[in-house]
N, C-alpha and C positions, 0 to 999 in steps of 0.2 A: 517726144511726140510733137511734131510741128503741125501748124494749121488747126489747132483746136478751136472749136467754135464756142467760146465762152459766152454765156447768156446771163442777163440780169433780170431777176424777177423781183421788182421792188415791193409788190404787194405781199410777198412771202419773205421779204428781207433776206434774199440769197443770190449768190452768183453760182452758176452751175455749168457743167459740161456733160452732155449725154455721151456715154461711151458704149461700146458693144456689149459690155457686161456691167451695167449699172450707171451710176452718176457720181461725179465728183462735185462736192458742194462746199461752199463757204457761206456760213450763216453770220448775219450781223444784226445789230440794232442801230437805228438812226436816232440821233439826238438833235432834232431840229436841223438848223442850218449850220450847226457848230462842228459836230464830228460824227464819225461812224465808229462803232465798236465792233471790230471783227472778232467774233466770239469763238468760232471753231471751223476747222476744215476736215473734210473726210474724203479720202480717195480709196476706191476699192483696192483690195490687196494686190490684185494682178497688175495694177497700173502704178503702184508705188515705185519710186526710184526711176521713173520715166519722164520726169519733169511736168507731169500733169498738175500736181499741187502748186508748183512754182508758177506755171502759166496762169492758173486760176487766181492766185494771190496777186500776181503782177497786174492782171486785168482789173481786179478790184481796187488796187492801189492807184492805177491810172484813172479809174473812175473818180476816186476821191480827189485826185490832183486836178482833173479837168473841171470838177464842180467846186473847187476851192474849199474842200472839207478836210479837216484833220482826221487822223486815224488813231484810235486806241486799240492796241494790239493785245487783246485778251488771249488770243490763240498763240501758243508758243511758236508754231510754224510761221505764222504771219510775222511775228516779232523777229524771227531769224532772218526772214527775207528782208525786212526793213533794215536790219543791222547790216546785212551783207551787201545791200545795194545803195550806194550813196545818194542816188537820185531820189530816194524815198525818205531820207533822213528828215527833211523839212516838213513832212506830213505828220510827224508824231504829235499826238495830242498830249499836252502837259496840263495836269490838274493844277489849278491855281489855289 
């Protein structure tokens, strides 16, 4: 699905896309100016395997990059996108 309008709702700590039948959501926790913990993603069943989740995650990762934040990928789907896309490797938050 192209041209998805991904939105950011910082007060509710989520990125989301309104779809005809529901919402795709990525929930996160912000840890100051250090990193974002991307906790979970949810895409309605009828939109899975249509790149909605990937577009949502890439938008959230681009947000982190633009804002010089690292990302902890608690969500396995976010982790898979970070592994498969070299441009996001440098965003990984490493616990010291």
